[in-house]
N, C-alpha and C positions, 0 to 999 in steps of 0.2 A: 194612927201613929205606927201600928205594926206594918201597915201597907207602905208608909213612907220609908220606914227602916229597910223594908225588903227592897224597895226601889233603889235606895242608896247603896245597899249591899250589891245589888245587880250591877249598878254603874261602876262600883269599885272593882268588881271582877272583870268587867269589860276593859277598864283602864289597865288592869294588871296583865291580862292575857291577849286582848285584841290589839292594843297599841303596838307591841313589838311586830306583829304581823303586818299591820298597816305601814309601819316604818319600812319594813323589808320590801313590801310591794312598791313603795314610792321610789325605791332605788332601782327597780327593774329597768326603766328606760336607760339608765346609765350603764347598768350591767350589759345591756344589749349592744353597747358600743364596742365591746370586746369580742372580736371574731377570731375563730380558729385560723382562718386563712391569713389574716394579717399577722397573727402571732408567728405563724410559720415563715412568713416573709421576713420579719424582723430577725428571728433566730438565724435564718438562712443567710441574710446579709452579714450579720455580725460574725458568723462562723464560716464565712466564705473563704476560699483560699486567698482571695484578694487582700483580706485583712491579716493574713499570715499569722494567725494565732494571737494577735493583739498584745504582744509583749510590750511592757512599758518602754518608752523611748524609741519605738519603731514607727515607720510610716504606716504600717498596718493598724497599729493602735490609734494613730492620728486619724485614719479614715473612720474608725468607730467613734472616736471623739466628735468629729465633725457631724456625723450622722445623728448622734444624741443631741448635740447643740441645736441642729435644725429641727429635730422633733420637739424639743422644749420650746423653741421659738414659735413653731407652727401651732402649738397647743396654747400659746398665750402666757406661758410662764415668764416671769420677770427675771432679768439677770440679778445675781446676788452680788452686791458691791460693784455694780455697773458693768459686770461682765459675766458670761456664762461659765467661764473657765477659771479655776483657781490653780495657778502655776507655782511650783516650788521645785527645788533641787533635791535629789536623793543622793546623799553621800558625795555631793559635788560632781557627780558624773552623769546623772540621768535627770532630764526635766520631766516631772510628772504633772498631770493636770486632772484634777477633779472637775466634773461638770455639774454645775449647781443651778437649779431653777426654783424660783419662789412663786408659790400660789398663795396670795394673801387671803385671809379669811373673809367671808362674805360680810361680816360685821367686824370692824377694827378691834384687834386684841393684841396683847403682847405675848401671847402663848404660842408655842411652836410644837410641831411634830416633825421629826426628821425621818424621811423614807429613803432607804439606800439600797444599792446593789453595786458590786464592783464590776467593771467592764474590761479589765486587763486579764490576760491569761499567760500561758507559757511561751507562746510564739513559735519560733522554729528551733529545733534541736537537730543540728546537722542539716540534712536535706529534707527533713520531715517536718510538716506543719501539724501543730496540735491545735485543732480548731476551737475547742472549748464551747461547744454548743450548750451543754448543760451547765458547764462551769466557765463563764456565768452568763452566756447570752440569754439563757432562760430567765435568770433573775432580772436582767436589764429589760427584757421584754415585759415582764410583770410590772416593773417600775414605770415603763412608758404607758402601759395599759391603765395603771392606777392614776397617773397624771392625766390621762385622757378623760377618765370618768369624773375625777374631782374638778377638772377644768370645765366640764360640761355642767356640773352642779353649780359652779361659780357663775357661769353665764345665766343660769336660770334663777340665781339669787337664793338658792336653798342650801348652800354650804360652800366650802367647809366652814366649821365654826372655830377652827384654829388655823393659824398660818402653817402651810405645809412646805417644807424644804425638801425637794427631790434631789438626791445626790447620786451620781454615778462615780464611784470611787476608782481612782487609778492606784496602782501599787499595792493591791492586796497581796499579790504574790511576792512582794518585797517587804515582808514583815508588817503588813497593814499600814504601809507608809501613808497612803491617802487618807484613811479615816483618822489616823493619829494626828496628821497635820490639820485636818478639818476641825477636830475637837479643840486643838490648841488655839485656833484662829477663828472660832465660831462667833465671837463677839455677841453672844447671847448668854445671859445668866443661866446657869444650869437649872435653877429653880423655875425658869420659864419654859423649859423643854419638857413637855408632858411625857414624851416617850421617843425612842428611836426604834424603827422597824426596819430590819435588814432581810434581804432575800439572797440566798447563796445556794445555787443548784436546786432548781425548783421544778424541773421538767420531766422526770422519769417516774416509772412505776416498777422499778427493777428490784428494790430491796424493801418490801413492806415489813413493818414491825410485827404484823400479825398476818392473817390470811388474806385480808382484803387488799387488792392491788391499788385501790384508791385510798390514799392515805396522805397525811401531812404531819411533819415533825415540827414542833415549835419549842424552842429552847429559850428560857429566860422569863416565862410568864410569872415566875415567883419574884422577879424584880419589880413587878407592877404593884401599885397600891391594891389592897384587897378588893376595893370596889370595882376594879378593872378585871379581876380574875373570873374565870368561869365562862366568859362570853364565847371564847373559842370553842369550848366543849359544846355549848348550846348550838352554835352555828353548824358544827360538824355532825350534829344529830338531825338537823333539818333536812327535809326531803330534797330541797334544791341543791344543797351542798354536801350531802351525806358522804362521809368518809371517815376512816379511822384517824384519830388524833393521838399522837404520842408526845407527851410533854417532857420526855427524856430522850436520850440517844440509845434506844434499844434496851432501856432498863439499867444501863450501866452508869453509875455515878462518875467513874473516872473518865469514860468516853464522853459523857455529857459535858463535863468540865473542859476536856480537851477541845471538843468541837466548838463549844461556846467561846473559848478564849482564842481561837484561831480564825475568827471572822470579824467583819468590820463593825459589829455592834459592841465588841468588847471595849474599845477605847472610850465609848460613851458610858458604858456600865461602870468603868473604873472611876469616872467622875461623879457617880451617883445618879446618873440619868437612867430611868427604867428602859431596858432594851431587850427586844425580842428578836430572835432569829428564826426565819422560816426556811425549811430545806426539805428535799426529798432524799438527801443523804448520798454518801459515797456509793459507788458501784463499780462494776468491772471495767467501765470505760473511763473512769475518772483519771485525769492526768495522762491519758493515752490518745493516740492518733485516731482512735475510733469514736471519740466524743464528738460525733457529727450530728447534724440536724435530724437524721432519720431515726435516732434513738429517742427523740422527744415524743411524749404523749401530749399532743397539743390540746386535746379536750380536757385532760386532767390539769394541765398547766392553767387553762382558762378557769376551771373550777377553783383551783387553789387561789388564783388571783382574786376571784370574787369573794372568797372567804376573807382574804386579807383586806380587801376593800371595805367590807362590812365591819371588820374589826377596827380599822383605822377610823371609820366614820363613828363608831361607838366611842373610841378614845377622844374624838373631837367633841362629843356631846357631854362627856363627863368632866367634872371639875376635880 
């Protein structure tokens, strides 16, 4: 009897400690699909002078939109309501277009996770182009990398376990117009949206909260159910993804609130949907002409993307 109990205890410990490692190892082939060189190519295209800073309503923004549509199509994402673009007017003067792609769950379900990043920026001011490499070509690059990894999982029949809506928002610089519109016209009961995950400025190592230049800021974890909390902290202590994690904006309650309420997860949170924002924060190049592809730390962008991938996969697994 004592021997049987000892065996059962040993098996329980294996389930508790070994299974998370095995799960992480099973994701490695999908993580290997994200390459630094391809990240740099995407950021460089989106922040190229050709797109002229991607201001809403401009030809440069349209080039970025078409690029994202083609990426969604190539990855096998399905159009949302028969089209990849969601068009609407902003104050009767500018046509905005969110780009939306659906990756259905591997097993049919009515539950969703929304993964987003805005793709518009300031455009041209006078004769100067504001490229917006970090703000937010970096976030869009992470969005496309996440779509690539989950689409490969879908082909292999191992996930995702919830429907994933990938959204590149237009109009973030116009008072969150794109995300506000999307939430109003989502046509999904909010109770069926497990979470919204947003990425806004994810590519630099310029303003670490502590001494470590490899860091990640995640705001809104407290909006998640308790069973979802703590996994980010666990991920950021693992050797593969080790980095500092700050769940505030540099320890300031006021700045945390301000930062959270001025990006595209906020309209979701206002409806009661748990919503988390990932960022590497403002820096000396934000909203300046110097926000160019050469300020991005592409290896760190990749690592942050993999943390978010594991986090979303965890959200898919939990009820």
